[in-house]
C-alpha positions in Angstrom: -53.2 23.8 56.9 -49.9 23.5 55.3 -47.5 26.3 56.1 -45.3 28.0 53.5 -46.7 27.2 49.9 -50.1 27.1 51.2 -50.1 30.6 52.6 -48.2 31.7 49.7 -50.9 30.3 47.2 -53.5 31.8 49.3 -52.2 35.4 49.0 -52.1 34.9 44.8 -56.0 33.9 44.9 -56.5 36.5 47.5 -59.4 39.0 45.6 -57.9 41.8 48.4 -54.1 41.5 47.8 -52.1 42.6 44.6 -51.3 39.4 43.0 -55.1 38.1 41.7 -53.2 35.2 39.5 -55.2 32.5 38.0 -52.3 30.3 37.2 -48.9 28.9 38.2 -46.1 27.3 36.4 -42.9 25.3 38.1 -40.4 23.8 36.3 -38.2 22.8 39.6 -39.5 20.6 42.9 -38.9 18.1 45.5 -36.6 15.0 44.4 -37.8 12.7 42.0 -39.6 9.6 43.1 -42.3 7.1 41.3 -44.5 7.4 44.2 -47.5 9.6 45.3 -46.1 11.1 48.5 -46.9 13.6 51.0 -45.6 16.4 48.9 -48.0 15.1 46.4 -50.8 15.2 48.3 -50.1 18.7 49.7 -50.3 20.3 46.1 -53.5 18.1 45.8 -54.7 20.0 48.4 -53.7 23.3 47.7 -55.3 23.6 44.5 -58.3 22.3 46.0 -58.5 24.7 48.7 -57.3 27.3 46.3 -59.1 26.6 43.1 -55.8 27.4 41.1 -54.3 26.0 38.0 -50.8 24.9 38.7 -48.7 23.7 36.2 -45.5 21.1 37.3 -42.7 19.7 35.2 -42.6 15.9 35.6 -38.6 15.8 34.8 -36.4 14.6 32.6 -35.4 11.3 34.1 -36.9 9.2 30.9 -38.8 7.0 32.8 -41.2 7.2 35.7 -39.1 8.9 38.1 -40.8 12.4 38.1 -41.4 15.7 40.5 -43.9 14.2 43.1 -45.8 17.8 42.8 -46.6 16.4 39.5 -48.5 12.9 40.5 -51.0 15.2 42.2 -54.1 14.2 40.9 -55.3 18.1 40.8 -51.9 18.9 39.3 -51.5 19.6 35.5 -48.5 17.3 35.0 -46.6 18.3 31.8 -44.4 16.0 29.8 -41.8 16.7 26.9 -41.4 15.3 23.6 -38.4 16.3 21.0 -39.5 18.6 18.1 -36.4 18.5 16.6 -36.2 22.1 15.6 -38.8 21.6 12.4 -42.3 22.7 11.6 -43.5 19.3 11.0 -44.4 17.2 13.8 -43.7 13.8 11.9 -40.2 14.0 13.2 -41.5 14.7 16.9 -40.0 11.8 19.4 -40.3 11.1 23.2 -36.8 9.3 22.6 -36.3 8.9 26.5 -36.1 12.4 27.3 -39.1 13.7 29.5 -40.3 11.9 32.8 -43.1 10.0 32.0 -46.4 8.1 33.5 -48.4 6.4 34.7 -48.7 7.1 38.3 -47.9 4.5 40.6 -52.1 3.6 41.3 -52.3 3.6 37.1 -53.6 7.4 36.8 -52.5 8.6 33.1 -49.9 11.1 33.5 -48.3 13.6 32.1 -51.6 15.4 31.4 -50.0 17.7 28.5 -46.6 17.9 26.7 -44.8 20.3 24.8 -41.6 20.6 23.0 -38.8 19.6 24.7 -35.7 20.8 22.8 -34.4 24.3 21.4 -36.7 26.5 23.1 -35.9 30.1 22.9 -35.5 31.6 26.2 -33.9 34.5 28.3 -30.1 33.5 28.9 -28.1 34.1 31.9 -25.2 35.8 29.8 -26.7 39.2 30.2 -30.2 41.0 30.9 -30.8 41.6 27.0 -29.7 37.8 25.8 -31.6 35.0 24.4 -30.9 31.4 24.2 -32.0 29.1 21.7 -30.7 25.8 23.3 -33.2 26.1 26.4 -35.5 22.9 26.8 -36.5 19.9 29.1 -39.7 20.0 30.6 -38.6 23.0 32.6 -39.1 24.4 28.9 -42.7 22.5 28.3 -44.1 23.4 31.2 -43.8 27.4 31.0 -45.0 26.7 27.4 -47.9 24.9 28.5 -48.8 27.6 31.6 -48.7 30.4 28.7 -51.5 28.4 26.9 -53.5 28.6 30.0 -52.9 32.3 30.2 -54.0 32.6 26.6 -57.3 30.6 27.5 -57.5 32.8 30.2 -58.1 36.3 28.4 -60.2 34.2 25.6 -62.4 33.5 28.7 -62.4 36.5 30.4 -63.3 37.8 26.4 -66.6 35.9 26.5 -65.2 33.9 23.3 -67.0 30.6 24.4 -70.3 32.4 25.7 -69.6 32.7 29.2 -69.9 35.6 31.5 -67.4 37.8 32.1 -66.1 40.2 35.1 -64.3 43.6 35.5 -60.9 41.6 35.1 -59.4 38.2 33.8 -59.2 37.6 37.9 -62.4 38.3 38.3 -63.7 36.6 35.1 -61.9 33.4 35.7 -63.6 29.8 35.7 -62.7 26.9 38.0 -59.1 25.7 37.8 -60.9 22.1 36.5 -62.4 23.8 33.9 -59.4 25.3 32.7 -57.8 21.9 32.6 -60.7 20.3 30.8 -60.3 22.9 28.0 -56.6 22.7 27.5 -56.9 18.9 27.3 -60.0 18.6 25.2 -58.7 21.3 22.8 -55.0 19.8 22.7 -53.4 18.4 19.4 -52.1 14.7 19.9 -48.7 13.6 18.4 -49.9 10.4 16.1 -49.4 6.9 17.9 -50.9 3.6 18.2 -50.1 1.2 20.7 -48.8 1.2 24.4 -45.2 0.3 23.3 -45.0 3.4 20.4 -42.2 6.2 21.6 -45.1 8.3 21.6 -47.9 6.6 23.7 -50.3 7.9 25.9 -48.3 7.9 29.0 -45.4 9.7 27.1 -47.4 12.4 26.0 -50.1 12.9 28.0 -53.3 13.7 26.1 -51.5 16.2 23.8 -49.8 19.4 23.5 -52.2 22.8 24.1 -53.4 24.1 20.9 -55.1 27.6 21.6 -56.2 27.8 17.6 -58.4 24.4 17.7 -59.8 25.9 20.7 -60.8 29.1 19.2 -61.9 27.6 16.5 -64.4 24.9 18.7 -65.7 27.9 20.5 -68.9 27.9 18.9 -69.3 24.0 19.2 -68.6 23.8 22.6 -70.7 22.5 26.0 -69.1 23.7 28.8 -70.0 22.8 32.4 -68.4 25.1 34.9 -68.7 23.2 38.3 -72.7 24.2 37.9 -74.0 20.3 38.7 -73.3 18.6 42.0 -73.9 15.2 42.5 -74.6 13.2 45.3 -73.4 9.2 45.5 -75.0 7.5 42.8 -77.0 10.4 41.2 -76.1 11.3 37.7 -76.7 14.1 35.2 -77.3 13.4 31.2 -76.6 16.4 28.4 -78.1 15.9 25.1 -75.7 17.4 22.4 -76.1 17.2 18.6 -73.2 16.2 16.2 -74.0 17.7 12.5 -72.8 15.4 9.6 -69.3 15.4 8.4 -68.3 16.6 11.9 -64.1 15.0 12.1 -64.4 14.6 16.1 -66.3 14.5 18.8 -64.6 15.3 22.2 -65.6 15.0 26.4 -63.6 15.5 28.8 -64.6 15.1 32.4 -62.3 16.8 35.2 -62.7 16.9 38.8 -60.9 18.5 41.5 -60.2 15.5 44.6 -59.1 16.2 48.3 -55.6 14.4 49.0 -55.2 11.2 48.6 -53.9 8.7 50.9 -50.3 8.0 50.2 -49.9 4.1 51.8 -52.8 3.4 49.6 -52.6 1.9 46.3 -55.5 4.0 44.8 -55.1 8.0 45.1 -58.3 9.2 44.3 -61.1 9.5 46.8 -64.3 10.1 44.8 -64.5 8.7 41.6 -66.9 10.5 39.1 -67.7 8.5 35.5 -68.1 9.7 32.1 -70.2 7.7 29.8 -71.0 8.9 26.1 -73.7 7.2 23.8 -73.9 7.8 19.9 -77.5 7.9 18.5 -77.5 4.0 17.4 -76.9 3.1 21.2 -72.9 2.7 21.0 -71.4 3.5 24.6 -68.1 4.8 25.2 -66.8 4.9 28.7 -64.1 7.2 29.8 -60.4 6.7 28.8 -61.5 3.1 27.3 -59.2 2.3 24.8 -57.1 5.6 25.2 -53.8 4.2 26.6 -53.2 2.4 23.3 -55.0 4.6 21.0 -55.5 8.0 20.0 -59.6 7.5 19.9 -61.7 5.8 22.1 -62.9 2.1 21.9 -66.7 1.4 22.3 -67.6 -0.6 25.3 -65.6 -1.9 27.9 -66.5 -0.3 31.6 -66.4 2.4 33.9 -63.0 3.8 34.9 -62.0 3.9 38.4 -58.9 5.2 38.7 -58.6 8.6 36.9 -59.3 12.2 38.1 -59.4 13.0 34.3 -61.3 11.4 32.1 -62.3 11.4 28.0 -63.9 10.1 25.4 -62.7 10.9 22.0 -64.9 9.6 18.9 -63.6 10.4 15.2 -65.8 10.9 12.5 -68.9 10.4 14.8 -72.5 9.2 13.7 -74.4 12.3 13.3 -77.6 12.9 15.3 -78.5 12.9 19.3 -75.4 12.0 21.7 -76.1 11.4 25.6 -72.9 12.5 27.6 -73.5 11.4 31.2 -71.5 12.0 34.4 -72.4 9.5 37.2 -71.1 9.7 40.6 -69.9 6.3 41.3 -68.5 7.0 44.8 -68.3 10.4 46.6 -66.8 9.3 49.9 -65.5 12.8 50.7 -67.2 15.9 50.4 -66.0 18.1 47.3 -68.8 20.6 46.9 -68.7 22.4 50.5 -71.1 25.3 49.7 -74.0 23.1 49.9 -73.2 21.5 53.2 -74.2 17.8 51.9 -71.5 15.1 50.9 -71.7 15.9 46.9 -69.0 16.3 44.3 -69.0 18.7 41.2 -67.0 18.5 38.1 -65.9 20.6 35.4 -67.3 19.0 31.8 -66.1 20.1 28.2 -67.6 18.5 25.1 -66.6 19.7 21.7 -67.5 19.0 18.2 -71.5 19.5 18.9 -74.0 21.8 18.1 -77.7 22.7 18.5 -79.0 21.9 22.2 -75.4 22.6 23.8 -76.6 22.9 27.8 -80.2 21.3 28.1 -78.8 18.6 30.5 -82.0 17.3 32.1 -80.7 14.9 34.5 -82.6 11.4 35.3 -85.1 11.3 38.2 -83.7 11.0 41.9 -85.2 11.3 45.3 -88.4 9.1 46.3 -91.9 10.5 45.5 -94.4 10.2 48.2 -96.3 7.2 47.8 -99.2 7.5 50.3 -101.9 9.3 47.5 -104.8 8.3 46.2 -103.8 8.5 42.6 -100.2 6.7 43.3 -96.8 8.6 43.3 -95.9 11.3 41.0 -93.3 11.6 38.8 -92.1 14.9 37.5 -90.5 15.1 33.9 -89.0 18.1 32.1 -89.9 18.7 28.0 -88.3 21.3 25.7 -85.0 23.2 26.1 -84.3 25.0 29.3 -83.2 28.6 28.4 -82.0 32.1 29.9 -83.6 34.3 27.1 -86.6 32.4 26.0 -90.5 33.0 27.5 -91.5 29.8 26.4 -90.7 26.4 25.5 -89.3 24.1 28.9 -92.4 22.8 30.7 -91.7 20.7 33.8 -94.6 18.6 34.8 -95.5 16.0 37.3 -98.1 12.9 36.7 -100.7 11.5 38.2 -102.3 14.1 40.1 -105.8 14.4 41.3 -108.1 16.4 39.2 -108.9 20.3 40.2 -106.3 20.6 42.7 -103.4 23.3 43.2 -99.6 22.5 43.2 -96.9 24.7 42.7 -93.0 23.7 42.1 -90.2 23.8 44.9 -86.5 24.8 43.1 -83.4 25.9 44.2 -79.4 25.2 43.0 -79.0 22.3 45.1 -80.3 19.1 45.9 -80.3 17.4 49.4 -80.5 13.9 50.9 -84.3 13.1 51.1 -85.5 14.3 54.2 -89.3 13.7 55.7 -91.3 16.4 54.6 -95.3 16.8 53.9 -97.1 14.0 55.9 -94.2 11.6 55.3 -93.0 12.9 51.7 -89.4 13.7 50.8 -88.1 17.2 50.0 -85.5 16.6 47.9 -84.4 20.2 47.0 -82.1 22.2 49.3 -84.4 23.9 51.9 -81.5 27.0 52.5 -83.1 29.6 50.0 -85.9 27.4 48.5 -88.2 28.9 45.7 -91.6 28.5 44.5 -92.5 29.1 41.1 -95.8 30.4 41.3 -99.4 28.3 42.0 -101.1 26.1 39.2 -103.6 23.9 38.7 -103.9 20.1 37.9 -106.6 20.1 35.4 -108.6 16.9 34.7 -112.1 15.7 36.5 -112.6 16.8 39.7 -112.0 13.7 42.4 -110.2 11.5 39.3 -106.8 11.0 38.6 -106.6 12.8 35.4 -104.3 15.9 36.5 -101.4 17.1 35.7 -99.4 20.0 37.9 -97.6 21.7 34.9 -95.6 25.2 34.5 -93.2 26.7 31.7 -90.4 27.5 33.6 -88.6 29.8 30.6 -92.0 31.8 30.8 -92.0 31.9 34.6 -88.0 33.3 34.4 -88.9 35.7 32.1 -91.4 37.1 34.3 -94.6 36.5 31.8 -96.0 33.3 33.2 -100.0 34.1 34.8 -100.6 31.2 37.2 -103.9 30.1 36.1 -105.0 30.2 40.0 -103.4 32.4 42.8 -99.8 34.4 42.0 -96.5 33.7 43.0 -93.2 36.0 42.6 -91.2 35.9 39.4 -87.9 34.3 40.1 -87.3 36.0 42.9 -83.3 34.5 43.1 -82.6 35.7 39.5 -80.6 32.3 38.6 -83.1 31.5 36.3 -81.9 33.5 33.8 -78.1 32.2 34.4 -76.7 30.3 31.3 -75.2 27.2 32.9 -76.9 27.1 36.1 -78.3 23.6 37.2 -81.7 24.3 38.6 -83.3 21.3 40.9 -86.7 20.6 41.1 -89.5 18.9 43.1 -93.6 19.4 42.5 -95.9 19.9 45.4 -99.7 19.7 45.3 -103.2 19.1 46.6 -104.2 15.6 46.9 -107.5 14.8 49.5 -107.8 15.8 52.7 -107.0 12.4 53.9 -103.9 12.1 52.3 -103.3 15.7 52.1 -100.4 17.0 50.0 -98.2 15.0 47.3 -94.5 15.8 46.6 -92.8 14.2 43.5 -89.4 12.7 42.7 -86.9 15.5 41.5 -84.9 16.2 38.5 -82.1 19.0 37.5 -81.7 20.9 34.4 -79.4 23.2 33.1 -80.0 26.6 31.8 -78.9 27.2 28.0 -78.5 30.7 26.9 
């Protein structure tokens, strides 16, 4: 591991030490450069390893020469906009002040921006003196960091329906989630076109705005790195937009391992954001947002950025889908599972209703050597930590009058041979069983189906019709935001033995 700063940051997040910090801010840095350097890579490693928000000033070159720390993928690079010491934003401008993006590989930088001029700050004249003429991105960066501090306090207060601990440090979400929250709720400066003074790579995603965040607190879907994807897997979240909603915004942020400085592309993994309207219109992450405040429909998947947004103005009312796709998983960024997989933060605002019923698409391979053919698993209803009914997981077809049960865990695994050439798709370490159920149907026929109400099982009111099973032994079926991976096992015939369906994942709602 690197010395110096890596070790100092480790101290900051050590739960047994005195600091227990949740963010850093830096208004100095290494000599300016246009390139992703070993310093940039070091900062990406520090943020990835220690899961802490680090804000970094872009610098004040008026062009793409920036602090190499700010070019880090996992960093929060902060730019600056002149506010002219007025309340209105109509006269705000970049005016060749703060350093800007894009990064040398095309990534959108800075991530956020704030006031470049007339910042009230402590003065070196005396211990009690202040100046109102401080500025530059050295002023914009601590302002932005202060907004992160307010966010962490809001999170600790449980304002977003999140669980909390005994302190801000104990309550803190992942750094990717904090970054996604501030980007998603930032106020954009009005602009149009890549040649505009306040174009995207001059202002980033706007300026941090905790008032907007507070106002949207009950209209948010928040995934705090609770979903894990292997290569080419995806998870779909179903959300509802009410009539008259002014904006739908979706923000995907994922932590990436250190990039290769000699490469023309610095991201290693590639997670993709896709949003689909009730009418079938598709919006890909960041499409059209370089030149406009609002997303352009269509286009193609973004393969450059580790921050992807879809911003839709006056969205169509109805059911929208938000999909996160693991387009390339080249490095393991979720070491907890031991598999090659990746997690992410997702924030969707401007939505209501079913905010966390993310039933992902089926994955893995069902056993084919069955008398009734491969069995497909499906989920119907709303997964809930508090409701005692309404979310059924079933596998069809199945041989009639047989017994089976659901296998589940909080992580998936690469398919491994199991149960007479079937494929086990649920992580075997700590695997759970949701009671024994009957398939119903006609004995010997193929009209059976294995089904279990997982909400009732989680609440301890599920009584299996044939046999018994331990109710929610792991406890996580009652934790909102948890992603559950599941697969059905059942009896087939004496000759072929056991049924194993394909698998799916779902996210537990409050």
